[in-house]
N, C-alpha and C positions, 0 to 999 in steps of 0.2 A: 504494500500500499504505500508506495512513494508518489512523490509529485511528478506530474506528466509535463516534460519540458517541451514536448511537441507542441502544445497548444500555444504558449506565449511565442515560441519561435516562428510559428506558422503565422500568427498575428502581425508580428514585425516584419515577415517577409510580405505579406499581403499589403501591409500599409506603406512600405518601400516601394512596391511595385505600383501601387495607386498613385502615390506621389511623383514617380517617374512618367506615368501615362498623363497624369494632370499637367504636368510641366510641359510635356511634348504637344499636348492638344492646345494648350493656351498661350503656346509661345507666339510673339508677334511674327508675322509672315515677313516683314520688312524691319530692318534695325531703324531704331528710333534715331534720328540724326537732327531733330530740332527743325527749324524752318527749311524746307527742301529748296527753295530758291531765293536768293537775295540779288539786290541790284536793280538796275532800271529795266531790265529784261525779265524780271521774275515772273512766272506764271502763277498768278493768284486766282485762278479760275475767274468767277463771276465779280470778284472784288477788284477796285482800284484804289491806290493810294491817293487820298486828297491831302494829307499832311505826312511829310516824309520826316524820319529821324528827329522827331520832336522829344523833348524831355517828358517825362512821365506826368508831371503837373500840367503841362500845357496841353497833352495829348488828352488827358481827362477832361480838362475844361472845354476843348474844343468838341469832345466826344458828348458831353453833356448839352453844349449848345445846339448840335446837331440832332440829338435824341428829342430835345425840347421842341425842335421844329419839325418833328415826325419822319426823320431820315434815319434809316437804320443803318448801324455802323458798328464797327469791331476795332479793337486795337490789337495790333500785332508786335510782340517784343522783338527787338532786334539784337540789343544789348543789354547791359545792365540797367541803364537808364535812358534808352533811346526807344522809341516806339513810333510804329507807322499807324496812321488813323486810316481805315479802309471803309469805302462805300461802294454800294452797288453803281455799275456804270451808268445807268439811268438818272441817278441821283447826283453824279459827279458835278455837273455844272452848278446846280442849286447849292450843294454842299460847298463849292468853291466860292460862290458870292456870299453865303452866309459867313464863311471863316475871313472873309475880305481879301480873297487872293483871286 
């Protein structure tokens, strides 16, 4: 009447196998490299920068101004304190006028 070591060993082996399978299944298909394209020729899809390489505070102020006017916009972080303000192409002209540029 001894202790059966096969039960905990089987449990650990099954848990390890499950961990390996979960890591394999949920692994990202592409490595995360941050912003895929930068610079003036960057492909940002449907978005276009209306304000480039601005400080965080000025980018947030500009975003608040555009949001209050009903323009959908987004901030994209470039560096530690540098952001692009992105809008959809149909809103670009109106957003530029609101921001004074």
